[in-house]
C-alpha positions in Angstrom: 48.1 -156.6 128.7 51.0 -157.2 130.7 53.4 -156.0 128.0 51.2 -152.9 127.7 51.5 -152.5 131.5 55.3 -152.9 131.2 55.5 -150.3 128.7 53.9 -147.8 130.8 55.5 -148.3 133.9 58.9 -146.3 132.6 56.8 -143.4 131.6 55.0 -143.3 135.2 58.5 -143.6 136.9 59.8 -140.8 134.8 57.2 -138.5 135.7 57.9 -139.6 139.4 61.5 -139.1 138.8 60.9 -135.7 137.5 58.5 -134.9 140.5 61.0 -135.7 142.8 63.6 -133.9 141.3 61.4 -130.6 141.2 60.5 -131.3 144.7 64.1 -131.5 145.9 64.8 -128.2 144.1 61.9 -126.4 145.7 62.8 -127.7 149.0 66.6 -126.3 148.8 65.1 -122.9 147.4 62.7 -122.6 150.1 65.2 -123.6 152.7 67.8 -121.3 151.3 65.5 -118.4 151.2 64.4 -118.9 154.7 67.9 -119.2 156.0 69.5 -116.3 153.9 66.6 -113.8 155.3 67.1 -115.0 158.7 70.8 -115.2 159.1 72.2 -113.2 155.9 74.1 -114.8 153.0 77.5 -114.9 154.7 76.1 -116.6 157.8 74.4 -119.3 155.8 76.3 -122.4 155.2 75.4 -125.1 152.5 75.3 -128.0 155.3 72.8 -125.5 157.0 70.5 -125.4 153.6 70.7 -129.3 153.1 69.8 -129.9 156.8 66.8 -127.6 156.7 65.7 -128.9 153.2 66.0 -132.7 154.5 68.1 -133.7 151.4 71.8 -134.7 150.9 74.5 -132.4 150.2 75.1 -134.2 146.8 71.5 -133.2 145.8 72.6 -129.6 146.3 75.2 -129.9 144.1 73.3 -131.8 141.5 71.2 -128.6 141.2 73.4 -125.7 142.0 77.2 -125.4 141.4 77.7 -123.6 144.8 76.2 -121.4 147.6 76.4 -118.3 145.1 74.5 -119.9 142.3 71.7 -121.2 144.9 71.5 -117.5 146.1 71.2 -116.4 142.6 68.3 -118.5 141.8 66.6 -117.5 145.1 66.9 -113.9 143.9 65.7 -114.8 140.4 62.4 -116.5 141.9 61.7 -113.4 144.1 62.2 -110.9 141.3 59.7 -113.2 139.0 57.2 -113.0 141.8 57.4 -109.4 141.8 57.2 -109.0 138.0 54.0 -111.5 138.1 52.4 -109.3 140.8 53.1 -106.1 138.5 51.7 -107.8 135.4 48.4 -109.2 137.3 47.9 -105.7 138.5 48.0 -104.3 135.2 46.3 -106.6 132.6 46.0 -106.2 129.0 43.7 -103.4 127.7 44.3 -101.1 130.6 45.1 -97.5 129.7 49.0 -97.2 129.8 48.9 -94.5 132.5 46.6 -96.4 134.7 48.8 -99.5 134.1 51.7 -97.9 135.2 50.2 -96.3 138.3 48.6 -99.8 139.4 51.9 -101.7 138.5 53.8 -99.4 140.7 51.4 -99.9 143.8 51.7 -103.7 143.1 55.6 -103.1 143.1 55.6 -101.9 146.4 52.9 -104.2 147.9 54.8 -106.9 146.7 58.0 -105.9 148.2 56.4 -105.9 151.7 56.8 -109.9 151.3 59.0 -110.3 154.6 62.5 -110.8 153.5 62.1 -109.5 150.1 63.5 -106.1 150.2 66.8 -107.5 151.9 67.2 -110.2 149.5 66.8 -108.1 146.6 67.9 -104.6 147.4 70.5 -104.9 149.9 72.0 -108.6 149.7 71.8 -109.1 145.7 74.3 -106.2 144.9 76.4 -106.9 148.1 76.8 -110.8 146.9 76.4 -110.8 143.3 77.6 -107.1 142.4 75.7 -104.2 141.2 75.8 -105.3 137.5 74.3 -108.6 138.2 71.8 -107.4 140.6 70.6 -104.7 138.3 70.3 -107.2 135.4 68.1 -109.6 137.4 65.9 -106.4 138.4 65.9 -105.3 134.6 64.6 -108.6 133.5 61.8 -108.5 135.7 60.3 -105.2 137.4 62.5 -103.0 135.4 61.4 -104.3 132.0 57.7 -104.1 133.1 58.3 -100.3 134.2 60.3 -99.6 130.9 57.5 -101.3 128.5 54.9 -99.4 130.5 56.8 -96.0 130.1 57.5 -96.4 126.4 53.7 -97.2 125.9 52.5 -94.2 128.1 54.9 -91.7 126.9 55.2 -92.6 123.1 57.2 -90.0 121.2 58.3 -87.9 124.3 61.8 -86.4 123.8 63.4 -88.6 126.7 65.5 -91.5 126.8 63.1 -94.0 128.1 65.6 -96.5 129.3 67.2 -93.8 131.8 64.0 -92.6 132.8 62.9 -96.3 133.8 66.4 -96.8 135.4 65.9 -93.6 137.7 62.2 -94.1 138.4 63.2 -97.6 139.4 65.8 -96.6 141.9 63.1 -94.3 143.4 60.9 -97.3 143.7 63.7 -99.5 145.5 64.4 -96.6 147.8 60.7 -96.0 148.7 60.6 -100.1 149.4 63.9 -99.6 151.7 62.4 -96.8 153.5 59.0 -98.7 154.1 61.0 -101.8 155.2 62.9 -99.8 157.7 59.5 -98.5 159.1 58.8 -95.2 157.6 55.3 -94.3 157.2 54.1 -96.5 154.3 50.9 -94.7 153.1 53.0 -91.4 152.9 56.0 -92.8 151.1 53.6 -94.8 148.6 51.7 -91.6 148.0 54.7 -89.6 147.4 56.2 -92.3 144.7 52.9 -92.3 143.0 52.8 -88.6 142.6 56.3 -88.6 141.2 55.3 -91.1 138.9 51.9 -89.2 137.9 53.9 -86.1 137.5 56.3 -88.0 135.1 53.3 -89.0 132.9 51.5 -85.8 133.0 
């Protein structure tokens, strides 16, 4: 019996170590997100992040090579959350047109999470460059939009990828307008009208 207990102890310890590791990583990402939103990327230092997370500087560099990589992981988590919101709003089996319209509303709703518009649409291209920021978008909300357009438009004589990029830029501008204080209802309605006309 004692031998069996000893054999199980390392497994329990291993799970505990993994949980602690994931907890540290989550604390760093949460602290970094809050600071990047409150202060901006340039005015947030790695000592600020580790102090807010309650971990050591060594722990930060165990998980992330530098502040830029930490920022990229924060952005990827935000972009993934947006994609998940879109997919949740447009479940499988929904007609393609309805799925696109619901997904569009979900995108605009999701972008009202405090700090998200700044992170994804302002700071991301400034810090990572336009190409990397676009790649993060295209792997998330952008891909959901392109897939939906392809299904809804079928054999339409249009470059779906180009159309998705143009519509995505429109949705991003709408999110920026709403974040800056524009009338959210009117802005949302205008974007949904544009999308509906595209699908007509």
